[in-house]
C-alpha positions in Angstrom: -2.9 -1.5 -41.8 1.1 -2.4 -40.6 2.1 -5.7 -39.7 2.7 -5.7 -36.6 -0.9 -3.9 -35.9 -2.0 -7.0 -38.1 -0.5 -9.7 -37.1 -2.2 -8.8 -33.5 -5.6 -7.8 -35.2 -5.5 -12.0 -35.7 -4.8 -13.0 -31.9 -7.5 -14.2 -29.5 -7.8 -12.8 -26.4 -5.8 -15.5 -23.9 -3.0 -15.5 -26.5 -3.1 -11.4 -26.4 -2.9 -12.6 -22.7 0.1 -14.5 -22.4 1.9 -12.1 -24.4 1.3 -9.6 -22.5 2.7 -10.9 -19.2 5.6 -12.5 -21.0 6.9 -8.7 -22.3 7.0 -7.6 -19.0 8.9 -10.6 -18.7 11.3 -9.6 -20.9 11.2 -5.9 -19.5 11.9 -7.4 -16.3 15.3 -8.9 -17.8 16.5 -6.5 -18.9 16.1 -3.8 -16.1 18.1 -6.2 -14.3 20.5 -6.2 -16.9 20.1 -3.0 -17.2 21.8 -2.0 -13.4 24.0 -4.2 -13.4 25.5 -2.4 -16.4 24.5 1.2 -14.4 26.1 -0.2 -11.1 29.8 -1.9 -12.7 29.6 1.6 -14.9 29.3 3.6 -11.4 32.3 1.8 -9.3 34.7 2.4 -12.4 37.1 4.5 -10.7 37.5 8.1 -11.7 39.7 9.6 -14.0 43.3 10.6 -11.8 43.0 14.7 -13.2 39.7 14.7 -10.9 38.9 14.2 -7.3 35.7 14.2 -5.8 32.6 11.9 -6.6 30.6 15.0 -7.8 32.5 14.4 -10.7 31.2 11.3 -11.8 31.1 12.8 -15.0 30.1 8.7 -16.5 26.7 9.8 -15.4 26.1 12.8 -17.8 27.9 10.7 -20.7 25.3 7.6 -19.3 22.2 10.8 -19.9 23.8 10.8 -23.1 23.6 8.0 -24.5 20.1 7.5 -23.3 18.3 10.7 -23.7 17.5 11.2 -19.7 18.7 14.1 -17.7 21.6 14.3 -16.2 19.6 14.6 -12.9 16.9 11.5 -13.5 20.8 9.3 -14.6 22.2 10.5 -11.2 19.1 8.9 -9.2 18.9 6.0 -11.7 22.8 5.3 -10.8 22.2 5.2 -7.2 19.2 2.7 -7.4 21.5 0.4 -9.3 23.8 0.7 -7.1 21.8 0.4 -3.7 20.0 -2.9 -5.5 23.5 -4.8 -7.1 25.7 -3.9 -3.5 23.0 -4.4 -1.1 19.2 -6.6 -2.7 21.4 -9.0 -5.0 18.1 -12.1 -4.1 15.6 -9.1 -6.1 17.6 -8.6 -8.8 18.0 -12.0 -9.6 14.1 -12.5 -9.0 14.0 -9.4 -11.1 15.6 -11.0 -13.9 13.8 -14.6 -14.2 11.1 -12.1 -13.8 8.9 -12.8 -11.2 8.7 -8.9 -10.3 9.1 -5.3 -11.9 11.6 -2.7 -11.4 8.6 -1.0 -9.5 9.3 -3.3 -7.5 12.8 -3.0 -6.6 13.2 0.3 -6.5 10.4 0.5 -3.9 12.1 -1.5 -2.1 15.8 0.1 -2.5 13.4 3.1 -1.3 12.0 2.4 2.2 15.0 0.8 2.9 16.7 4.2 2.7 19.4 4.1 5.9 18.8 1.0 7.0 22.1 -0.5 7.9 23.1 -3.3 5.7 21.8 -6.2 8.2 19.0 -4.9 8.1 18.2 -4.9 5.3 19.1 -8.2 4.2 16.3 -9.6 6.6 13.3 -6.8 5.5 14.8 -8.3 1.7 14.1 -12.0 2.6 10.6 -11.7 4.2 8.9 -9.6 1.7 10.4 -11.8 -1.7 8.4 -14.1 0.5 5.4 -11.9 -0.4 6.4 -9.9 -3.1 5.0 -13.2 -6.3 0.9 -11.5 -6.9 1.2 -8.0 -5.3 1.5 -4.8 -6.9 4.1 -2.2 -7.0 1.7 0.3 -4.4 1.1 -3.4 -2.0 4.8 -4.4 -2.5 6.4 -1.2 -0.8 3.2 -0.8 1.7 5.0 -4.6 2.8 8.4 -3.7 2.9 7.6 -0.7 4.4 6.1 -3.1 7.1 8.9 -5.2 7.1 11.3 -1.7 7.9 9.1 -1.1 11.2 9.2 -4.8 11.9 13.2 -4.8 11.9 14.8 -2.1 12.4 16.8 -2.2 15.2 15.4 1.6 18.0 17.9 4.1 17.5 20.0 4.0 20.8 18.8 7.8 21.3 14.5 8.7 21.1 14.3 10.7 17.7 13.2 14.5 16.7 9.0 14.9 17.9 7.8 14.1 14.3 5.1 16.0 15.6 8.0 19.7 15.3 7.8 19.4 11.8 4.1 20.1 11.2 3.2 22.8 8.7 0.7 24.5 6.6 0.6 26.3 3.0 -0.7 27.0 0.1 0.9 26.7 -3.8 -0.1 28.0 -6.7 -0.6 26.2 -9.8 0.4 26.3 -13.7 -4.1 25.9 -14.2 -5.4 28.7 -12.1 -6.1 26.4 -9.3 -4.3 26.5 -5.9 -2.7 23.3 -4.0 -3.9 23.1 0.4 -0.9 21.3 2.3 -1.2 20.8 5.6 1.0 18.0 7.2 -0.1 17.1 10.5 -0.7 14.1 13.2 -2.4 11.4 11.6 -4.9 11.5 13.6 -5.6 15.1 13.2 -5.6 14.0 9.4 -7.6 10.6 9.8 -10.5 13.2 11.9 -10.4 16.5 9.0 -11.1 13.5 6.5 -13.8 11.8 8.4 -15.4 15.0 8.6 -14.8 16.2 5.4 -16.0 12.5 4.2 -19.4 13.1 6.3 -19.9 16.5 5.2 -20.0 15.2 1.2 -21.8 12.0 1.6 -24.4 14.9 2.4 -24.3 15.7 -1.0 -24.6 13.1 -2.9 -26.3 12.6 -6.0 -27.9 16.2 -5.3 -26.0 18.0 -8.2 -23.2 16.7 -11.3 -20.8 16.6 -9.0 -17.9 14.3 -8.6 -17.1 12.7 -5.2 -13.8 15.1 -5.5 -15.4 17.6 -5.9 -18.0 17.6 -3.4 -14.7 16.7 -0.4 -13.4 19.1 -2.1 -16.0 22.3 -1.4 -15.7 20.5 2.4 -13.4 21.6 2.7 -14.2 25.3 1.8 -16.8 25.1 3.4 -15.7 23.3 7.3 -12.5 25.6 7.1 -14.2 29.1 6.7 -17.0 27.6 9.4 -19.9 27.6 6.8 -20.9 23.8 8.2 -19.5 22.5 11.3 -17.1 20.1 12.6 -18.8 16.5 14.2 -17.9 16.6 17.3 -15.5 13.8 17.9 -13.4 11.5 14.6 -14.8 8.1 13.7 -12.5 5.6 12.4 -10.2 3.2 13.5 -6.9 1.9 14.7 -6.3 -2.1 13.6 -3.3 -2.7 16.5 -1.2 -5.7 18.7 -3.1 -6.2 22.5 0.8 -6.0 22.9 1.5 -3.2 21.2 -0.4 -1.3 23.5 0.7 -2.9 26.7 3.7 -1.6 26.0 5.4 -4.7 25.2 6.6 -4.3 21.6 6.2 -1.4 19.1 4.3 -2.9 15.7 3.3 0.0 13.2 -0.8 0.1 13.5 -2.5 0.8 10.0 -5.1 4.0 10.8 -8.0 3.6 8.4 -7.4 3.6 5.2 -4.8 6.3 5.8 -1.7 4.2 6.1 0.5 3.1 8.6 1.7 4.7 12.2 4.1 4.3 14.6 3.3 2.0 17.9 3.5 5.3 19.8 1.5 7.0 17.8 -1.1 3.7 17.8 -0.6 4.0 22.0 -1.8 7.6 21.9 -4.4 7.5 20.0 -6.2 4.8 21.8 -5.7 6.5 24.7 -7.1 9.6 23.1 -11.0 10.5 25.6 -12.1 13.0 23.1 -11.6 10.6 20.4 -14.4 8.0 19.0 -11.3 5.2 17.7 -12.7 2.6 17.6 -9.1 -0.5 18.2 -9.2 -3.8 16.5 -7.2 -6.1 18.1 -5.2 -8.9 16.2 -4.4 -12.5 16.9 -1.3 -14.1 17.5 -1.0 -14.9 14.1 -2.1 -11.1 12.8 -5.4 -12.1 11.8 -8.4 -9.6 12.9 -10.2 -12.0 16.2 -16.4 -12.9 15.0 -21.9 -15.2 12.4 -25.6 -13.3 11.5 -28.3 -15.1 9.9 -29.0 -12.3 7.8 -28.1 -11.4 4.6 -26.9 -7.7 5.3 -24.0 -8.1 8.3 -24.5 -6.5 11.2 -22.8 -3.4 12.0 -20.3 -5.0 14.5 -19.7 -7.5 11.9 -19.2 -4.9 8.5 -16.9 -3.5 11.2 -15.0 -6.4 12.1 -14.1 -7.2 7.9 -13.3 -4.2 6.7 -10.8 -3.7 9.9 -9.4 -6.6 8.6 -9.1 -6.3 4.6 -8.9 -3.0 5.1 -8.6 -2.4 0.8 -10.1 -3.7 -2.1 -9.9 -7.6 -1.8 -9.6 -7.3 -5.5 -5.6 -8.3 -6.9 -4.4 -5.1 -8.4 -6.6 -2.8 -5.9 -6.0 -0.5 -2.7 -8.8 0.9 -3.2 -11.3 2.4 0.0 -13.3 -0.3 0.3 -17.0 0.1 -0.7 -19.0 -3.0 0.2 -18.7 -5.8 1.6 -19.6 -9.0 -0.6 -21.4 -12.7 0.7 -18.1 -14.4 -1.6 -20.8 -17.7 -1.4 -23.5 -15.8 -2.4 -26.4 -15.7 0.4 -28.4 -17.9 1.6 -25.5 -20.5 -0.1 -22.9 -18.8 2.1 -23.9 -17.7 5.2 -22.8 -14.1 6.5 -19.6 -14.7 8.8 -16.5 -12.8 8.3 -14.7 -15.9 6.1 -17.6 -15.4 3.8 -17.5 -11.7 3.3 -14.9 -9.9 1.8 -13.9 -6.0 1.3 -14.7 -4.5 -2.1 -14.7 -1.3 -4.0 -17.5 -0.6 -6.1 -15.7 -1.1 -9.3 -14.2 -4.8 -8.1 -17.7 -5.6 -6.9 -19.5 -4.7 -10.0 -16.8 -7.2 -11.4 -17.3 -10.2 -9.6 -21.5 -10.2 -10.4 -21.1 -9.4 -14.1 -18.2 -9.7 -16.3 -17.4 -13.7 -14.9 -14.9 -13.9 -12.7 -15.1 -16.0 -9.8 -14.2 -15.4 -6.1 -12.8 -17.5 -3.0 -11.2 -17.6 0.1 -8.6 -19.8 0.9 -7.9 -21.3 4.0 -5.3 -19.2 5.1 -6.7 -15.9 4.0 -5.9 -16.0 0.5 -8.4 -14.1 -1.8 -8.5 -16.3 -4.9 -9.6 -15.0 -7.9 -10.0 -17.3 -11.3 -10.6 -14.6 -14.5 -13.1 -15.1 -17.2 -9.8 -16.6 -19.6 -9.0 -19.5 -16.9 -6.5 -17.8 -15.2 -5.7 -18.3 -12.0 -5.2 -14.8 -9.3 -4.2 -14.2 -5.6 -4.7 -11.6 -3.7 -3.0 -12.2 -0.2 -4.4 -10.4 3.2 -3.0 -7.4 4.2 -0.5 -7.9 6.7 -1.1 -7.3 10.3 0.0 -6.4 13.2 1.3 -8.9 15.4 0.2 -9.7 19.2 2.3 -11.1 21.0 0.4 -11.6 24.2 -2.5 -14.4 23.8 0.4 -17.0 24.7 -0.9 -15.6 27.9 -4.0 -13.7 27.8 -7.6 -15.2 26.6 -8.4 -12.4 23.7 -10.8 -9.8 24.2 -14.8 -10.4 24.1 -16.5 -9.1 20.6 
C-alpha cells in the first residue's frame, strides 16, 4: 500500500467527507482560473499574417499542451469566453467553490443566443438558487429563467412541429436506436402507454424495467397490444397562462418544461385526460386525510408539487409518497407528505437519515454524519391572476 492509500485508510468517515468537499472546492478554484486563462488566450490578436478567426491556431497549441482534441479545446474556449465575458459573477462563485464548472457550463449552454442584458438577469436569478443544487437541477432552473425573462421575438418563430421526424440509427453492439422528434404531449402520451403496458408484466420474469418498457414499445408499435384511448399525465400551469395573460413555461409531468402555447394546447385537448394542476401567486401547488394512505387526489397533488424525488441530489421520477413525520404521529397532509424514488425512500427509513420540511418548502435532510443538505422546492409557474380571482376549488 502506497503512502497515499495508507494515510486515507486511517481517516474516519466524517473526515473523508470533509476532504471530498475540500477537493471539489479546490477543483472549482482551479477551474475558475482556467476559464480566465483560456478567455485571455482567445482574446489575443491574430498574427498579422492571418486574416480569419477560423485560423485561431492558439486552440491547437492549447490542445497539444493539454493532450486534448482541437475540437474539444475549441468548445472549451467558446465556453470560457462566454463565462468570463457575460457571467463574471458565476466565475467568481466558481472561484469561491460555491458551484462547479458543470453548473457554469449549464448556464452558458441554456443562454446561447440570449442577449447580454437578459443573460445578466438570468445569472442573477439562478445564482440565488445555485447553492445545494446539482448541475441538472441548476440547468433546469436556468432554463426556466431564460423562458421567463427572455423577451419575445419580434416575429413569431417557425412552428417547431415542422421539425418532427422519425428514424432508426444502428449501433456497434448489434442493436438499433429508434429516434423520434414529436410534440411534448404526444411524447408524454406514448410514454404513459409504454409504462402502463410494461407495468402489466412486472414480476412475471427477470426482465429489468427498461427491458420491459422496450418490449412494450415494440408490442405497441407492431399492434400486438392496444393503446389506451387517452393519455394520463398532468400539466402544471399557472391559471394566468391558461387565460393568456402571460406566457410562463409549464411542467409536463416528468417530461420537463414546455412553452406556454404547448401548455394551452394540452389543457384544451378534448381527446385526452390531461390533469391541469394550477398554482398560486407564490408558485405553490394549491390541499387533509385522516388515513395513512393519501387519497388519489392528494397523492396526485403531492406528485405535481414535488415533481421529482425530494432527496437533495436526485431528479428521479417519484415512486412513493412518504410521510415526513411517520404516521400516525404525522398527519396525512400535503405539508407532511413528500415524493421520493424507491432508493431514497429506503434510505430515509434504513440508513439513519432524517428529514423535515421547512416553512418555505425546503426539504432539509440530515445525514448520519450530521451534515445538513437542503433541497429547495422545484420552481412552479406563478399565477398572476390570484390577486384578482379566488383560486378554484380542488
